[in-house]
Every structure is written in C-alpha cells, then in structure tokens.
N, C-alpha and C positions, 0 to 999 in steps of 0.2 A: 075587794081587798080590805082586810081588817085594819084597824088602827094600830095594831101591834106590829105589823109587817115592817113599816119604815123604821120603827125603833129597833127591831131585830137586825135589820141591815146596818144601821148606824152602829149598833153594839159590836157586830162582827168586824166592821172596818176599824173601829176604835181599838179592838183587841189586837188586831194584826199590827196596827201602828205602834202598839206598845211592845211588840216583840223586839228584843235586843238582837237575838241571834237565832237563826233558823238552822237547825242541824239535821241534814239528811232528807232523803226523799219522803220518809214517813211524815215528818213534821210539815213539809210543804204540801203533801197530799191532804193531811188533816185540816190545815188552814184553808186550802182550796175547797175542800168539801164544806166547811162551815160557811164560807163566803158564797159558794155556789148554792147552798141550800137557802140562805137568806135572799139571794138574788132571784132564784127560781120561785120562791114563795111570793116575793114582792112583785116581780116583773111579769111572771107567766102564770098568774092565777093559781097559786098554791102548788106548784110543781117542785117541791122541796127535794124529793129523792132524785129526780132527773138532774136538777141543778147541782146537787151534792156529788153525783157520779161524774158529771162533766167537770166540776171544779177540782175534784180529786185527781182526775187524769191530767188536767192542765197543770196543777200544782206539782205533780210528780215529774212530768215531762220538762217543765221549765226550771227544774232544780239547777242551781248555779254550778 
C-alpha cells in the first residue's frame, strides 16, 4: 500500500462531508464511486475500479 492511499481515502470522506445537498441518483452514484475507489485502493491492494463499481451501485441504490 502506498503512502498516498490513506490520504486519498481521507480526502474522499472529507469531500462527502462537505456536501450540503445530494440531488438525485447520479450524484449519489458518483460519490459512491469516489469513495469506493479510494476504499478499494486502500483496503484491497489497488482494486480501485472494482471498488468504484461497487460504490456506485450502493450509492445509486441507497438514494433517499
């Protein structure tokens, strides 16, 4: 795991925390993809794409 991975995960979570209002499934899917990519890269040895796909699906499905 590189030294940049934890920083990327922290940046993704901080960006989501700064969102005032999430409008629509597309926004939720994009946010889920960003967090999924960072988590996949950090936790599963560089699996950004798989994490992004999973995060996008979860984000779109869990839309309020």
